[in-house]
N, C-alpha and C positions, 0 to 999 in steps of 0.2 A: 511205332515210336521212332521219331527222327533222331539222327545223330546230332550231338551237341556241336555247335560251331566253335572252332578255336578263335579266340579274340585276343586283341592286345589290351593291356592294362594302360589306360590313359590315351587311347586312340580309337576313334569310332570307325574302325575298319576290321574286317575279318582277316584271318591268316590266309584264307583262300584268295582274297583280293590281292594280297601281297604275292602269292604264288603266280597268279595270273599276270601281275605286273612284271615280275622277274622274268617270266617265260613268254612275254608278249611278242617277241620277235623270233620266230622260228628260223629266220634266215641268218641270224647272227652266228658266227663261228663258235662262240661259247655255248650257246643253246644247242647248236647242231652236235657238238661234242657230247653234251649231256644226253641228247637223244640217242646217239650211237651207243653209248655205254648202257643206257636203259634197254635198248633193243637187244643188245647182246646178253644182258642179264635176264631178260624175259626168255630169250631163246635157250639159255643154259639153266633156266629155273633157279637163278640166284637173285631174283628181283625181290624176294621177301626181306633181304638184308637192306639196311639203310645205306644211302650214299655215304661214302667215307672220303672226306677230304684228307689229303696228305698221305694216305696209305701208299706204300711203295708199289702196289699192284692194284688193279681194279677188281679182280676176282681171285679168291684163294679157296680152293676146294679142300675138303676135310683130309684128302690124301696128301696135301701139301703142294699139289700142282697149282701153278699160278698163271694168270692171264692178264695182259695189258691191252686196252682198247685205245686205238688212235683213230683220228677222223680227219678227213679232208673232203674237198668238193671242187668241181669245175667252176662253179659260180660263187662269187664272193660279193657281199654287199658293199656298195660305195655310197657316196653322198646322195641325198634326195631319194633314198630307197631303191636306187638302180642296182642291178646285178651285172657284174662284168665277168667274163670268162678268163680264168687263169690256169696254168698247169698245176694240178694238185700235187702236194707233197705231204709226206707223213714224217712226224718226229720219231726218230728211232735212236736218238742219242743215248750214249752210255752215261751213267751217273755213279758218283762215289757214295753219296749218302742215301740211306733208305730207312724211312720211319715205318715201323710196323704197329698198326693200331691194335692188333691182337695182343702183342707183347707189351705194348705201351712203352716202347723204347726203340732206339736206333739199332739197326742190325749191325753186326760187326763190319767195320770198314774194310773193303777189299784192298789189295795191293795196288790195283789200278781200276779205273772206271769200268763198269759192266752194265749189261742189260739184265735187270733183276727178274723179270717174268720168264716163265718157261715158254709161253706162247704169246705171239702178238696177233691181234685181229685188227687189220687196217681197213676201216670202214670208209667207203667212198660213196658220197651222194653224186651219182653219175649224170644227172640231168644237165643238159647244156642249153636248153631253151628257157630263157627267163620267164616266159609266159606260162610254162608248164611246171616250173620248179615248185616242188612241194615236199619238204623233208619229212612230212608226216606220212607219206606214201612209201611203204616199204619196197614196192616194185622199182623205185628209183634208186635203191641202194644195192651195193654189192660189197664184198669184203675179201681180202687176202688173208688167209689163215696160215701163219708161218711159225714154225718152231724157232725159238731164239737161236738155236745152234746154226740154223741156215742163214739167219740174218748176220750172225757173227762170221760165218764162212764167206758170204757174198758181199757184205758191206761192213767190214771189220771196224772201221773208224768213222763211218759216215754218221752225221748228226741227223740228216734227213734223206728221204728217198722219194723219187718221183714214180708215178704210175708207169710212165714210159720205161724207166729203168727196171722196175719190177717185172714187167712183161718181157723185156730183153733178157732177163736172167731166168726166164721160164716159169715164173710164178703166175698162176691163173686165179682170177677172182671167182667167187661163187655168189649167186643171188641169195638174198636173205631167206628165201624159201628152202634153201639147202644148207644154210649156215650151221644149224644145230648139229646135223650129222658130221659135217666137215670138222667142226671144233672137236667133237668127240673122237673122230678118227685120229686127228693130230694129237689129242690128249693121250689116247691109248699108246700111240707111237712114242711120245715123250716119256710116259710112265715106263714102258718096256725098256727103253734105252737107259733110263735112270737105274732100273733094277739090274741091268747088266754091268753097270760101272761101280 
């Protein structure tokens, strides 16, 4: 028995056709960011949860530990489908407001802007050859897994950070084949530090 196709009322197209249209350009920064979050969710076994727009973090585990996924790349699309190389940067800016989908409400406003997640996973599509660029190939990705306390210590008021600066500060990326254990290692460290305080 085949699964029933989702369709629109009043439009002769399937929902799958809409999904293909929305995600037709794997090279766009928006789609690449969604891919990065999906990859991290698969690696952390949280991909059974639906994508949540507006939530203050990307992943929230049952124990309360939270994770934010950010994405960048060396190659950026320009006009006529060309890719150009640029220095990758990650958004690590602090925010005042934070909406929690689980609570269905805004979280209490802090005295000053903050980074809300406990862990940041900064995903980098590292390919520099436009002819080889393929964001669907996980071997082209690596990630920096950083406790937020270290971001606050090293980059207290920065809104963005470059790969070059991360490396200068001693942060090292891991390939996606080692990302799951690295996230879990950092998560255990964060949990232990929270228990001490």
